[in-house]
N, C-alpha and C positions, 0 to 999 in steps of 0.2 A: 165865559168858560161855560154856565150851565146852556147856552145857545150852542156853543159850540160842541159840546157834547150830546146835544139834541140833534144837532146836522150831522155829525157822524153817525149815531144813530138811525138815523133816518135813512143815510146813505147806506148801510150796512143792509137795512131790511129793504132796500129796494134793490141792493144788489143781489142779496138772497134771493128776491122774488124771479127778479130775471132770469137768474140761472136755474131757479124752477121751472119758469115759461119754457127755457130754453130745451130742457131737459126733457118736458112733454113733449114738442115740437120734434125734437131729434135725440132721440136718448143715447146719454152718454155710453161709450166704449172705450173700455183700454186702448190707445193710440197704438200700444207694440202689438196685442196677440187680439184685441176685440173683444175681451170680456165685460159683460155687459156691467153697465152703472158705476164705472171707473174711471178715470180719467188715466191714470198708468194703475196696472195691478202690482202687487209686491216683487211680484217675480221679473217682470218687464223694467220696473224701476231698478232693480238691482243691477240690471245688465247697464246701466248708464254710466255708472264708475268704474269701469276696469281700465287704469289710465296707462296708455301705451307709449313710447316714445319711438321719434325716427331722427335718422340724419338729416340738419338742415344747415349745411357748410356757409348760406349766407348770412347765419344768424350769430351774434358771438358768443353765445352759448353752444352753438352747433348742435342745438337741438329743435325740435319741434313735439310738442305735448299734446295728446289727445286725450279726451277722460274717457271712449271707448272704440273699440272697434266698428267700421262702418259695416255691420251686416244684419240680417235677422231682426228682433224688434227692434233694436237701435236705428238699424236704416228706417223701418215702418214711422217708428217715433219724430224723426228728425225730420222725415219727409211731410209727416200728418202737419208739424210746425209751421214747417220749410214753405211748401207748396198750396197746402190746403187750411192755411191762416187758424191754427189750432191755437189761439192765444193763449190759453188754459195753460200750455206747455210751457210759457214762458217761466213761470216760476222754478219747478222742477227743473230743467235744464240750465236754468243760471245757478240753481244750487250746487248742480256737479260741475260747472265751471270754478265757482267759489271754492268748491272743495279742491281744486287743482292749487289754489295761493300757495298753502305752508311749502309743499313740494317746490313750487316755483320760486319763491321767495330766496328758500336756501339756494336755489341753483343761482339766481343771477347774484347775490348778495355780494360773493368776490369780486364782480366785474362793477359793481357801484362803488364799493367801499374805497379804492386808491384815490380818487379824488371826487370833491363834490360835483354833483349834476343836476340837473334840471328834472323834475318832475317825471316821471314816468309817464309814458303818452301812451294809452292803451288804442288801439286803432285798428277797426274794422275791416276786413280784405272788402274790396269794393264791389259793388254789384250792377250791372250794366243797369241802362236807366231805363229799360225794357221792362227788365226785372222789380225796380224800385215803383214802376206804376201798377205793374201786376200786383204788390204785394201791399201797396197802398201804405208801404211802410218800410224802415228801416229794420226788419226784422232781427239784427241782433244787438241791437242797442239795448234791452232790458236784459242781457247777457254779460254784456260791456259793462252794466251800470254795478250788475251783479259781483263781476271779477275786481272791478275799482272798488267796491268797498271791502272785500275779502283783503285785498292787499292794504288796506290801510287800515286794517285791524292786524296785520301783519308790521305796522310801524312805518309803511312805504306811503309816500306822498306820489299819488297816481290822479289821474284825470283821464276823460275820454277827449280824443280829438278825432274827427273824421276827417281825416288828411288828405287821404288817397282817391279818386276818381277812375271810375274805370272808362274806356271811350268806348261806344259802342260795338257790338261782337253778335255773330250771327247765331250763335250754337250755346247750350248751356254746359257749364263746363265738366258735368257729370257724364256729356253725352258727345264729349269733343272726338274721343277715341284714340288714345293712347297717348304715351308720356310727349314723343315729337311734335305730335301734331297740338297737343295741348300748349305745349311751349310755343308754335309757330302762333297759335291763336292770339296768345296773351301778349306775344311780344312787342314791346312798346305802345301796349293799350293802357298800361296802369302809371299813372301820375300824380304830383305832388301837388295838391290848389294851393298850398302858401308856403314856399321853403324856408320864410323866417320863422313861421309858427315853432318849425321842429329842429333847428338846429341847434345843437349839442344835447338835446334831449335824449336819453334812452327810450325805445318804442318795444310794445310788445304788440305783435298782429294776431287777431283774430279772427278766424274764420268760422263757417259752421262745419265744412268737412274738406278734409285733406284728401284729394285723391292721387296724383303723381307728384304735388307739390309744386306744380308752375307757376300757381297763384301766391303763393307764399313767397316763393323767389323774386319772382316781379315785384312783388312790393317790396322786400328788402332791397332790390335794386335801387327803386325809386326814392327809398327812405335814404338810403346811404348817398347816392347823389343829392339830396336834399342837406347834408349834413346832421342827419339822425344818427342813432348807434342801434340798431336791430337787435333784441337782444335774444328775443324766442319767438318763434310762432306757438300757437296755441288753436284749438279747435275741437268744436264739441264730439265728432268723430272722426277718425283716419280709417283708408282702405287698407288691411293687412297686405303685407307686402305678398306678391303673388298673384292678389286679386285684383290690380290696380286697372285692368282692361275690363274687368266684369260688370 
């Protein structure tokens, strides 16, 4: 026990020293507005949780939920985390996703109550193999874990299941240019790795950004074909209606 405490203390000291060295080599600035010496300033942090919902007929609830609109500081924060490997943002972004859990629990409870179901599977929208290589990690993983823990605190049985894969594509989803082009780009690209792991399970699909909704629709179709029940789609941010092609 004493050794474990010493080891934990040593790890904490090492982490603090590493953070100090990083701050000296690359001074920290708010990912949303550039304010110095802060990972996220209070103003930008407050913008990360302004929930909005969008129609998503492919899901049992008929809805997709996002933590915030995808523009301004929120957009800059997510791009810093997603495309520029700002990993300290895992924690605040995981927290805002977890904050959706109470409302989400109320939304899905009527669908789960009539008959027993398997554990809720929290499934990430898949990334292309080139994106995975570029990032060097499944960037959504800490966000998924935060959501699962929050659902468990709501009394639900949930776990992360990386069930979907994406075949190679040539352009990023946020650059593909229009609803029809994005749908064509993703058609048939998203598939289930092992249908036997999904049959009978309710599923929540989690993405980083919802633009036109093409990705989450394709995810729902693949899951339903595998015998799962797509409940709802979730995202850190969504492009507000009327701004989807900007």
